[in-house]
N, C-alpha and C positions, 0 to 999 in steps of 0.2 A: 384626407386620404390616409389610409392605414399604411404602416411601414411594410415594405416588401423585403423579405430576407433573401440573401443571395441564393440559397438552396431552393427558394420558391420561384425564382425568376424564370427557370426553364418551363414552368407551368403557366406562365402569364400568357394571356391572349395577345397575339401580335397586334400592335396599334393601340393597346390599352395603356393608360398612364400608370406609372409605377413610382414609388418613393423609396429610395435606398438611404440607409444611414450606416456609417461605418468609418473605417480608416482608409486613407489613401495608401494603398499597398504598393502601387507602382505607377509611374507615368512612362508611357512609351510613345516615342515620336518616330513615325515611319515617313517614307517619302511623300505619301499622298494623304495620310490620315494620322491622327493622334488618338491614343487610348488612355483612359484612366481605369485602373483596376481598383475596385473598392472591396475591402475585406470586412466581413462581420463575423459573428460567432458561428455561422453556418457554412462559410466558404467565401468564394471570390466571385465578383460580378464584373463584367466588362462594359465600359461606357465609352461611346464614341464622342470625342471632344471636338468642338468647333475650332476652326483655325483662329488663333489669337485669344482663345479663352484663357482666363486666369485660373490655373490649377494650383491649389496649395501644395506645399512640399509633402513628401512621404511621411506618414504617421499622423498627419493632421486629421482630426475627425471632421467629417463632412456629411452634408445631406445632398442627395442628387435626385431631382425630380425630372423625369423624362418619359419617353415612350418605349415600350417593349417592342423590339424589332427582331424578326427572324434573321439569323445569320448562321449557316451551318458550321462556320469556323469559330464561332464564339462558344464559350463554355456552356454546355446544355442547349446550344442552338439558339439562344436568345441573348441579345445585348440591349443596351439602353442608348437611344439616340435623342437628339435635340435636348440635351440636358441643361438644367439650371443647377449650377453647383454653388452651394453655400457652405462656407467654413463655419464650424460650430465652436471653434476655439482659435486662439492665436496660432500662427504658423508653427508647426512642430520643429524642434531641434533635430539635427541629423542623428539618427539612431547609431548606437555603437557598432552594430553589425548590419549588413544589408539583408533586411527581413524578407525581401522579395525573392531572394535566391532559393532554389529548391532545398539546398542544404546549407547549414552554417558551418563554415570552416574557421570557427573561433575556438580558442583554448578554453578549458574548463574554468579557470579563474575569470576570464572575460565574461563567460556566460553567467557565472554566479555573482560577480560584482554588479552586473547590470540586469539581474534577474527580472525586475518589473517590466523591462522592455524586451529582453531576449525570449521570455516565455510567450511573447506575441507571435513568434514564428510558428506557422502552422504545424510543422513537423515536431517542433519542441512542445507546443501546446498539446499535441496529440498524445504525448507520453502521459500527461496527467489525465487526459480523457480516458485512457485505459485504466488508470487508477480509480477514477470516479465511477466508471462502469463496474469495476470490481467491487466497489463499495455498495453499489446498488444490488449486485448479486449476493454479496455477503448478508446484507440486511434482509433482502427478500427471501432468501432461503431459510434463514432462522425465524423470520416472522411466520412463514408458512409452517414451520415445525413447532410452533407454540412457544417460542422464546419471547422475552420481554426486553426491550432496549432500556438500559439504565445509564446513568452518568454518575461517576464517583469522584470524590475529592482528589485534587492534585497536590494539595498541602497535606502532609501526613505527619504523625508524631514519631514514627519510627520507620526504619528501613524494612522493606518487604523481604528482600533476599540477602543483601550484603550491605553492611554498614559502611564498607569502604568505597562503595560505588554510588553514593547519593550526593545530591546537591543540597547543602544546608543553607537555609535562609533564616532571616530574622523575622519571626512571626509575633509581632507586638511585644518584643522584648524577650521572647523565649525561642529556643531552637525548634525548627521544623524542617521538613525535607520535601523536595519534589518527588512525587511518587514514581517508583521504578516500574510499577505495574498496578492495575486495579485488583490484584489477586485477592487480598484480604476481603475487600468489599464485595467482589462478585461472588465469593464463596458465601458470605453472609446472606446475600440476596437469593441464593439458592434456597435458603430456609424460608424465603417469602414467596418467590415466584416459581421455584423449581428449575426454570431454564432462563438464563439471562445472557445478554451480550452487551458489549460496549465498543464504540469506536472513539478513540481519543489519544492524546499525546502521552508518551511515557518518557522518562528522563533517566539517563545512565551516565554517571560521571566516571566513565571508564577511559583511561588514558590511551585509547587506541587510535592511532592515526593511520587507518587502513581504508581501503576502498569499499569496505562492507559495514563499517561502524559509524554511527551518528550519536551525538549526545542527546538528541531529541528525535523521536520518530513516531509514526502513527501505528498504534497497535490495535489489531482486530481481535478482541477477546470474547470468548464464550465459555460458559460454565453450565453444567447440567447435572441434575440429581437423579437418584434411583438408577444407578448403573451397576453392572457386574464388575467391570474393571476397565482398564485403559483402552481396551479394544472397542468398547462401546463409544468412547470419545473419538477414536480414530474413524469409526464409521460415520459419525456426524461430521467430522472434518472433511471426509471424502465428499459428502453431499454438499458441503459449503463450497469446496473448491470447484465442483461441477457447476454449482450455481453461479460462481464468479466467472467461470469460463463462458457459460451460456449468456450471461449479461454482456460480456465483451462482444460477443458475436451479434447480440441484438441491438446494443446501444452504441457501440464504438467501432463498427466495421470500417468506416473511413479512417479512423485513427490507426487501426491495424494496418491498413494499406499504406498510410503515410510513414509509419515507423518501421514497417517490415517486421512487426512483432511476430514471433512464433508462438501462437496460442496453443497450449498443450491439450492433449486428449487425456481426460482423467479416467483411469481404468475403473472398471466396475468394482474391483477390490485392489486397494493399494498393496503392493508387495511389502512384506515385513521380514526383517532379519533381526536376530537378537544381537545386542551389543557385543557380547562375547564372540559370536561368530563373525561379526563385522570386523573386529580387531584381527582375527585370524585371516580373514579374506584379504585385508590390505597389508598383512605382514607386520602389524604393530604389536608391541609387547602386551602380554595378557593382563598386566597390572595397570594399564593405562586407564585413566578416569574419564577421558573425553576423546573425541575424534579431532584430529588436526585438519586444517583446510584441505591439505593434499589427500587425506583419507576420505573426506567427504566427496572430493572430485572423483576419486577412484571408485567409490561406492556408487556414485551417480552413473558413471560409465558402465559399471557392472549391471545396474538395474535396467539400463537402456538395452544392453546386449542380451541379458538373460530373460528379461520380462517385457521388453518393449515399452518401458514406462519411464517417464520423466520424473516420477515420484518414487521415493523409497522411505519407508518408516523404519527407523532403528529403535527397537524397544529394549527395555531392561537396563537402562543406564545405571551405573553404580549409585547406590544410595549416598555415598560420600560426595558425589558431584551434584546431587539434587537438593533443593530447599527442604527445610525440616518438615513441611506439610505434605511431602510426597509419601504416597502409600508404598510399602514394601511389596516385593514380588509375591504374587498370590495365584498365578495361573497353575492349572493342574499339572501340566507337563513341566515340572520344575527342573531347571538346570542344576548342576552341582553348585555348591556354595550359594544356595538360593538367598541366604540372608544378605548377600552383597548387592543383589539387584533390586530394581524398583519397578513399579507399575507405571512407567513413564516412557515417553518416546520423543524423538526428534524426527521431523519430516524433512527430508532432503528434496529439493527441487532443482533438477539439473546440477546436482553436485554441490549445492549450497544449503546450509541449514536455513529453513524458512519458518518452521513452526516448532515450538516446544509445547508438549501437552502431557497429560497423564491423569491418574487417579490421585485424589487427595485423601489424607486422613479425615475421619469424620467422628471418631469416638473421643470424648474428652480425656480419657485415660491415656490414649495413644499420644495426644498432644502434650500432656503433662510429661510423659516419658521422653518424647522427642526434644522438647525444649530444655529439659534438665540435662539431657545428653550433650547439649551445646554449651553447658555451663551457665545457662541463663535461668531466670526466675519466671515461671509461668504468670506470676502476678503482673509482670511488665507487659503482658499481652492480654490483659483482662478484657479490654473493649472488643478485641477480636474473638476471644475464646467464649464469650457469653453466648454466641449463637450455637456453639456446639453443646454447651451445658443445657440448652433448652431443646435439644433434639435436632439432629441434622441427618439427612439421608446419605448413603454412599454417593459420592459425586466426583466429578472431574471436569477438566476443561482444557483449553488450548489458547494460544495467542499467535497470530500471523503478523509478520512485519510487512506493512503495506509497501514500503519503499523497496524492500528486497524482492517482493513479489513482482513489482513493476519492472525493476531492473533486470530480472531474469527474463521477463517477457520480451524486452527489447534488446536483451544481451548487452546491456550497458557495462562498460568496464569499471564504472565507479557509481555507487549508489547515489551520489550527489547529483548525477545527471538527471535523475527522475524525482528529485526532491525540490519542492517549490522554493523554500528558503532554508537550506541546510544549516544545522548547528553542529559544530564539532570543536575540536581543540582550538582551532584558529579563527573560526568565523562566528561572529555575533551580529553582523549586518550583511546585506540589507534585511 
């Protein structure tokens, strides 16, 4: 007999035999009847238990063989009667939280300390189902646009962006670092495939103990060649976000309902404001090099009021704030002091930085100048620069933080709420 999933049970013919496998989600004893609720990856199924039947404790994995029986009060109108219940493991220990309750009133440390168990809660698991659907949308959109998925090393010989924020490791007796991003490698692969993307972990040894920072997170990176400037990159990003939203609706509609997620509408064209104008709008000093969190929140509120958009792209960040491979400002409508600005942007989602992107340098002479301006020797970047010496197109890309995206969907107060096993200043287990 094939396994019947809980979601399939409502379609079973009344009187036909069914075979459930899952976890004991809850045992309920009423005055005249007892019920066993079985949970599997698709949902919950109700089983009518015979008087005196031995039902294993909650979270024990079981097999239930019985008859599909019509009952309008059962989930989906079908329940299982005349069951034979077989435990598939030893009786489970009492879980740290009551997983059968609709919501978990547990503290964040409790959730994280017992993550392998607390993620079993349907509403908790639904948060990652939103992330998983988003990944499907990210990959599917880029696959359809001619991108090639790549995987790049996570042990690297030098820092990508800042030597102060890397994890150093002993690599067979010599120093190496955990990659801050796949930036160097995805640029090099543009010289091979023209359009590439990667889904993978990145590592930042930043001493930030905040609700928005992690030491390890999932980065959704894309890089594309033969562009005019960073606006071409932003247009591709817009399509990717729309694809992620569409995938959530298609593959994770139950998770949206369980979490109460506010899935955004991606506008046909994401509104854009120059960094200089953004500073003026929020009343920040004109010589600021970055936006503070309160500035991002204010800009997010402005975008929603003025443009009806949950998204806002802030372009033209100061070159002094961007990595050395960033292309300087080159759009025709040049602001004053154009040498200060860059062909880069941050995308704000509901008042929080979600994406960093932009155009990269592609001429060897420009790299030589940029690296020397940092007081470094281009020879130290020889393995990276060889791609440019052999011909590279104008190109650019972006990176989306998966955890931040999911946290904004469910309006989580802390990014750790949507991270399966977060790594930060204090947490290395479970």
